[in-house]
Every structure is written in structure tokens, then in C-alpha cells.
C-alpha positions as CSV (number, residue, x, y, z in Angstrom):
1,X,-9.8,26.6,58.1
2,X,-6.8,26.0,60.3
3,X,-4.8,23.3,58.8
4,X,-4.9,19.6,61.4
5,X,-1.9,17.8,62.4
6,X,-1.6,14.3,61.5
7,X,-0.6,12.1,58.4
8,X,-0.3,14.4,55.3
9,X,1.5,14.6,52.1
10,X,3.9,16.5,54.1
11,X,4.5,14.4,57.1
12,X,4.8,11.2,55.0
13,X,6.9,12.9,52.0
14,X,9.6,9.9,52.6
15,X,7.2,7.3,51.7
16,X,5.1,8.7,48.6
17,X,6.7,7.9,45.0
18,X,7.6,11.1,43.2
19,X,5.7,10.3,40.5
20,X,2.6,8.3,39.2
21,X,3.5,5.7,37.1
22,X,1.3,3.8,35.2
23,X,0.8,-0.2,35.4
24,X,0.4,-0.6,31.6
25,X,3.9,-0.1,29.9
26,X,2.8,0.5,25.8
27,X,4.5,-1.2,23.4
28,X,6.4,0.7,20.7
29,X,4.9,2.2,17.7
30,X,4.2,-1.2,14.9
31,X,2.2,-2.5,12.4
32,X,0.3,-5.2,13.5
33,X,2.1,-8.8,12.0
34,X,0.1,-10.8,9.6
35,X,2.3,-13.5,8.0
36,X,0.8,-16.1,10.7
37,X,-2.5,-15.3,8.6
38,X,-1.1,-16.7,5.9
39,X,2.4,-18.1,5.3
40,X,3.4,-21.8,5.7
41,X,5.1,-22.4,8.8
42,X,7.1,-25.8,8.8
43,X,9.6,-27.1,10.6
44,X,13.0,-27.7,8.9
45,X,16.5,-29.5,9.3
46,X,20.4,-29.2,7.3
47,X,22.2,-26.9,5.2
48,X,18.7,-25.7,3.4
49,X,15.2,-26.5,3.0
50,X,13.3,-27.5,-0.4
51,X,10.3,-26.9,-1.6
52,X,9.7,-29.8,-4.3
53,X,6.8,-28.9,-7.3
54,X,5.9,-31.3,-9.9
55,X,5.8,-29.4,-13.4
56,X,2.3,-29.1,-15.2
57,X,2.0,-31.6,-17.9
58,X,-0.9,-31.4,-20.0
59,X,-2.6,-34.7,-21.5
60,X,-2.7,-34.2,-25.5
61,X,-3.9,-36.3,-28.0
62,X,-6.2,-39.8,-27.7
63,X,-5.2,-43.2,-28.0
64,X,-5.0,-44.8,-31.5
65,X,-6.9,-47.8,-31.0
66,X,-4.9,-50.4,-30.5
67,X,-1.8,-48.5,-30.6
68,X,0.1,-47.5,-27.3
69,X,-0.1,-44.0,-25.1
70,X,3.2,-42.1,-25.5
71,X,5.0,-42.3,-22.5
72,X,6.2,-39.0,-20.9
73,X,8.5,-37.9,-17.8
74,X,7.1,-36.5,-14.6
75,X,9.2,-33.9,-13.4
76,X,10.0,-31.4,-10.6
77,X,11.2,-28.5,-10.0
78,X,12.2,-26.9,-6.7
79,X,12.5,-23.3,-3.9
80,X,15.0,-23.5,-1.6
81,X,15.4,-21.2,1.5
82,X,18.7,-20.9,3.6
83,X,18.2,-20.0,7.4
84,X,19.7,-17.3,9.4
85,X,20.1,-16.5,13.1
86,X,17.7,-13.5,14.0
87,X,17.8,-12.1,17.5
88,X,17.8,-9.4,20.0
89,X,20.8,-8.9,23.1
90,X,20.0,-7.0,26.1
91,X,21.9,-6.5,29.2
92,X,19.5,-6.4,32.4
93,X,21.0,-5.1,35.8
94,X,20.1,-5.6,39.0
95,X,19.5,-2.4,40.0
96,X,16.2,-1.5,37.3
97,X,14.5,-4.3,40.2
98,X,16.1,-3.2,43.1
99,X,14.7,0.2,42.8
100,X,11.5,-0.9,41.6
101,X,11.0,-1.0,38.2
102,X,7.3,-1.6,37.2
103,X,8.9,-3.0,33.5
104,X,9.2,-6.4,34.9
105,X,11.9,-9.0,33.9
106,X,9.3,-11.0,31.7
107,X,7.6,-7.9,30.6
108,X,11.2,-6.8,28.6
109,X,11.6,-10.4,27.7
110,X,8.3,-10.0,26.2
111,X,9.1,-6.7,24.4
112,X,12.2,-8.1,23.0
113,X,10.2,-11.8,21.8
114,X,7.9,-9.0,19.9
115,X,11.1,-7.5,18.2
116,X,12.4,-10.7,16.8
117,X,8.9,-11.5,15.7
118,X,8.4,-8.3,13.8
119,X,11.3,-8.9,12.2
120,X,10.2,-12.5,11.2
121,X,7.0,-10.6,9.5
122,X,8.8,-7.9,7.7
123,X,11.0,-11.2,5.8
124,X,7.6,-13.0,4.9
125,X,6.0,-9.9,3.4
126,X,9.3,-8.9,2.1
127,X,9.0,-11.5,-0.2
128,X,6.3,-9.6,-2.3
129,X,9.8,-7.5,-3.7
130,X,11.6,-10.1,-5.7
131,X,8.6,-11.9,-6.9
132,X,6.8,-12.6,-10.5
133,X,3.7,-9.9,-10.7
134,X,1.9,-6.6,-11.6
135,X,4.2,-3.1,-11.6
136,X,2.0,-0.7,-11.6
137,X,5.3,2.0,-9.9
138,X,3.8,5.7,-10.4
139,X,0.0,4.8,-10.0
140,X,-2.0,4.8,-7.2
141,X,-3.9,1.6,-6.4
142,X,-7.3,1.0,-8.5
143,X,-10.0,-1.3,-8.5
144,X,-9.5,-2.1,-12.4
145,X,-5.4,-2.5,-12.0
146,X,-6.7,-4.8,-8.9
147,X,-9.0,-6.4,-11.1
148,X,-6.1,-6.6,-14.1
149,X,-3.5,-7.9,-11.5
150,X,-6.0,-10.7,-9.6
151,X,-6.9,-11.8,-13.3
152,X,-3.3,-12.5,-14.3
153,X,-2.6,-14.3,-10.9
154,X,-5.4,-16.7,-11.4
155,X,-3.7,-17.2,-15.3
156,X,-0.2,-18.7,-13.6
157,X,-3.2,-21.1,-12.0
158,X,-2.5,-20.9,-8.2
159,X,-2.7,-24.3,-6.3
160,X,-5.5,-23.1,-3.7
161,X,-8.7,-21.3,-3.7
162,X,-7.8,-18.8,-0.7
163,X,-6.6,-16.1,-1.9
164,X,-4.9,-12.9,0.5
165,X,-3.9,-9.9,-0.6
166,X,-1.4,-8.0,2.0
167,X,-1.6,-4.1,0.8
168,X,0.7,-0.9,3.1
169,X,-1.0,1.2,4.5
170,X,-0.6,3.3,1.3
171,X,-2.0,0.8,-0.8
172,X,-5.3,0.0,1.4
173,X,-5.7,3.4,1.2
174,X,-6.4,3.4,-2.2
175,X,-8.4,0.6,-2.3
176,X,-10.7,2.0,0.1
177,X,-11.1,5.4,-1.8
178,X,-11.7,2.9,-4.5
179,X,-14.5,1.3,-3.3
180,X,-15.7,4.8,-1.6
181,X,-15.9,6.4,-5.1
182,X,-17.6,3.2,-7.4
183,X,-20.9,3.7,-8.5
184,X,-21.1,6.5,-6.2
185,X,-20.3,5.5,-3.5
186,X,-23.1,2.7,-3.7
187,X,-20.2,-0.4,-3.1
188,X,-19.8,0.9,0.4
189,X,-23.3,-0.2,1.9
190,X,-22.9,-3.2,-0.2
191,X,-20.3,-5.8,-0.4
192,X,-17.6,-3.2,0.0
193,X,-18.7,-2.7,3.2
194,X,-16.7,-5.4,4.7
195,X,-13.5,-4.1,3.5
196,X,-14.3,-1.2,6.5
197,X,-15.3,-3.4,8.9
198,X,-14.0,-6.8,9.5
199,X,-11.4,-7.8,12.2
200,X,-11.3,-11.6,12.8
201,X,-7.7,-11.8,13.0
202,X,-5.6,-8.4,13.4
203,X,-4.8,-6.8,10.3
204,X,-7.4,-8.4,8.1
205,X,-9.5,-5.7,7.2
206,X,-12.1,-7.6,4.7
207,X,-13.0,-9.3,1.5
208,X,-13.2,-8.0,-1.8
209,X,-14.3,-10.1,-4.8
210,X,-13.3,-13.0,-2.5
211,X,-10.0,-12.0,-2.1
212,X,-9.3,-11.4,1.9
213,X,-7.9,-8.2,2.8
214,X,-4.8,-7.5,5.2
215,X,-2.6,-4.3,5.8
216,X,0.4,-5.2,7.3
217,X,4.5,-3.7,7.2
218,X,5.4,-4.1,3.7
219,X,8.4,-3.3,2.1
220,X,9.0,-0.2,-0.3
221,X,9.8,-1.6,-3.7
222,X,11.3,1.6,-4.1
223,X,11.8,5.0,-2.7
224,X,8.2,6.5,-4.3
225,X,6.1,2.8,-4.7
226,X,5.2,-0.1,-1.8
227,X,5.6,-3.8,-2.3
228,X,2.0,-5.5,-1.6
229,X,0.6,-9.0,-3.3
230,X,-1.6,-12.1,-3.6
231,X,-0.7,-15.4,-1.9
232,X,-2.4,-18.3,-2.4
233,X,-2.6,-20.6,1.0
234,X,-4.9,-22.7,2.2
235,X,-7.6,-22.4,5.2
236,X,-6.5,-20.2,7.9
237,X,-5.5,-23.2,11.1
238,X,-5.0,-26.0,8.2
239,X,-2.0,-28.1,9.9
240,X,0.4,-31.0,9.6
241,X,2.2,-32.6,12.1
242,X,5.2,-33.3,9.2
243,X,4.3,-31.0,7.0
244,X,3.5,-27.9,9.6
245,X,0.8,-25.0,9.6
246,X,-1.0,-23.9,6.1
247,X,1.2,-26.7,3.7
248,X,0.7,-24.9,0.2
249,X,1.2,-21.4,0.7
250,X,3.3,-19.4,-1.6
251,X,4.8,-18.0,1.5
252,X,7.1,-20.3,3.3
253,X,8.8,-19.8,6.6
254,X,11.0,-22.6,7.4
255,X,12.1,-23.4,10.9
256,X,14.9,-24.6,12.3
257,X,14.8,-23.5,16.1
258,X,11.8,-21.2,16.9
259,X,11.6,-18.5,19.6
260,X,14.4,-19.5,22.0
261,X,15.1,-17.4,25.3
262,X,18.6,-17.4,26.9
263,X,19.8,-16.0,29.9
264,X,23.3,-16.1,31.5
265,X,24.0,-14.1,34.7
266,X,26.9,-12.1,35.7
267,X,27.6,-11.4,39.4
268,X,30.9,-9.3,38.5
269,X,28.2,-6.7,36.1
270,X,25.3,-7.3,38.8
271,X,23.0,-8.3,35.7
272,X,21.4,-10.6,33.9
273,X,22.4,-10.9,30.0
274,X,19.2,-12.1,27.7
275,X,19.2,-12.8,24.5
276,X,16.0,-13.9,22.1
277,X,16.6,-15.9,18.7
278,X,15.4,-18.4,16.1
279,X,17.2,-20.0,13.5
280,X,14.7,-19.7,10.4
281,X,14.0,-18.4,6.8
282,X,11.8,-17.1,4.6
283,X,11.3,-17.9,1.3
284,X,8.9,-18.2,-1.9
285,X,7.4,-22.1,-2.1
286,X,6.2,-21.7,-6.0
287,X,5.9,-19.3,-8.5
288,X,2.1,-20.0,-9.1
289,X,1.2,-19.5,-5.7
290,X,2.5,-16.0,-4.9
291,X,2.0,-12.6,-7.1
292,X,3.5,-9.2,-6.3
293,X,1.4,-5.8,-6.9
294,X,3.4,-2.5,-6.9
295,X,1.9,0.6,-6.6
296,X,2.4,4.5,-5.8
297,X,2.7,5.6,-2.1
298,X,1.8,9.1,-2.2
299,X,-1.7,10.1,-3.0
């Protein structure tokens, strides 16, 4: 059949884009952020933010009839967080929009914001490296090691009944393997099944022995071991106007200024200089509410 004249890709070639670009620009590779599930996000001012804690003092002995009780001191200790400015800067030229980039200015700012939040997440989870805990370097995570560490954490008397465990991809791999192999695999169909199926929030894997399990972007303890750990914290979403979100968690995020976008247009450069920043600090709020867990990375 002969070619028929009319409007086609040859006659209208100048009006057709040279490429078909999908409208969804995929984000960069990154592990899911989990700090918001357990971190105490609190407002802060001044040069440092202090977390005071009452020192435990047991009641001993009994009163002798007609005698006085012995007076005892009520003492406090403290943990401190110093702030740091974290942020990302990028210059956005006019040409990129004039030539029709599908990555809109707002989408580019959102991508910058995500990168700053990733840094905040990393700072919070990185606290396990310096926390007191169970050093199982050179050994893969097992149910026995998990139980031993959890018992050691309970021995230091964490404040809150809600306990979360944040593990690296390697540690969660080992935990799942241990559950599969335990009792001939029977636990996979019982209480262990939830560790494979639960997703009420990002990064959540389920529960094991009453502990909420999260897979996060943890820091390495060293070249061959990962540093995860346990955190004692209030129920998710609990907040106070003055104290912040989940007050009392072992992981603290003191916020002097939250995520802020700043932009300035430069006619001489024909573009906009954009910065996304936050002024904050992450730190341990109380030693009895966080417990580290080091274990081998490789299988």
C-alpha cells in the first residue's frame, strides 16, 4: 500500500520531542528513614540542650519507732546536645526550566530536603556506635545473642515499656534467618511470621518477643561489624507542646531550627541559589534508655 500524504512523524518532525521522558523522576537509592519512629524530637534554644535525669536512690531499712527517717539527697545527672548546621546548597539555572525540564523547581527542592533528612536519620541511628551495649563483633546475630542483649538492656532499667530494635540490613537478615531456622522453621508460621509481614510505618519489619524491629541506615561499628541497638521510648505519636514528640526516648533530636528553604535569585548568573538547612543535634538522652548491639556484617 502506498504511503499517504498528511500529518505524520516525518512532516511534523520539528514538533515532536526527541525522547519520551517518564513524568516520574525516580529518587536516588537510599534506605528508608526510621528515626521518626522512636526519636525524641524536642525544641531547643541556647548554646546547648540539656537532658537532666534523677539519680536512682533505693529506699533502705525501716523506721525505728519514735525515731526519725534518715535524710537523703535527691540528685540529678545530665546529658547534653550541641547543635550543628546541616544543609545542602544548589544553584538552579533559568535555562533548565526554559528548556522544559520535567524536574520542576519544587521537585528539586524536595530532593534536597530528602538528602538533609537522610543526614538527620544517619546522625540519630549513629548514636549506637558510642552507646553502652553488647559487643558481638565477629559473630553474626542469633536469637541467643539477641535475647542476651535484650536481657542486659532490661537490667539497666529502661524507663519505657516500649522497646525498639534498629538493625542494619545485615543484622535483620541474620535475625530473619535465625527465626526461620529456629524450632525447625515452626516459628515462621507462629510468632515469627510478623517479622516478615508488618509494615505499619516505613522500615518496620514487625515484632519479636514484644520488641519492635526496624531496618535502618545504621552506622558501621568498624570495617567488618555493624552497630544497631535497642531504644526505650514512649508510644509512637505521643507528644507534648513543650517537650516535643515522644519525650523521654533514649535517642534525642534537639531542634533549634527545623528544615528551612532559602532562595536568592541572581540576574547576573540567570538562576536561583537554593539552600535547604536545619540547625539541630542528635544525642543520647539517658544511658539506661539506649543499648547498642554490634554484630558481624558478612554471612
